[in-house]
C-alpha positions in Angstrom: 56.1 -243.5 -45.3 59.1 -244.7 -43.9 60.3 -246.0 -47.3 59.4 -242.5 -48.7 61.8 -240.4 -46.7 64.7 -243.0 -46.6 63.9 -242.8 -50.5 64.1 -239.0 -50.4 67.4 -239.2 -48.3 69.1 -241.4 -51.0 67.7 -239.5 -54.2 68.4 -236.0 -53.0 68.8 -234.3 -56.4 68.2 -237.0 -58.7 65.0 -237.1 -61.0 63.3 -240.5 -60.6 60.8 -241.7 -63.3 58.5 -244.8 -62.5 55.5 -246.2 -64.7 52.1 -246.4 -63.2 50.1 -248.8 -64.2 47.0 -251.4 -62.2 44.1 -251.3 -59.9 45.9 -248.2 -57.3 48.0 -246.6 -60.3 46.3 -243.1 -59.1 46.3 -243.4 -55.8 50.1 -244.2 -55.8 50.5 -241.1 -58.7 49.1 -239.2 -55.3 50.8 -240.7 -53.0 53.9 -239.9 -54.9 53.1 -236.5 -56.1 52.8 -235.6 -52.5 55.4 -237.3 -51.1 58.2 -233.9 -52.2 60.2 -236.3 -54.1 61.6 -235.5 -57.4 59.3 -238.1 -59.0 57.8 -238.1 -62.9 55.4 -240.5 -63.5 54.1 -242.1 -66.5 51.7 -244.5 -67.8 53.3 -246.6 -70.4 56.8 -247.8 -70.4 57.4 -246.1 -73.7 55.9 -242.4 -72.1 58.2 -243.2 -68.8 61.3 -243.5 -71.8 60.5 -240.5 -73.2 59.9 -238.6 -70.0 63.6 -239.8 -68.6 65.5 -238.4 -71.5 63.9 -235.3 -70.9 64.7 -235.3 -67.1 68.5 -235.4 -68.0 
């Protein structure tokens, strides 16, 4: 959780788009959603690219 605190301080005010895929993707999405950091998750690289453009 220390890394989340550092990340939160570093990206204050910025949006981050991550592509989550794999065995624990659902768990990772929940952890990120509950972190309070402005993180937008996507399942595919195309979806992540679209969400990144929308976030600007």
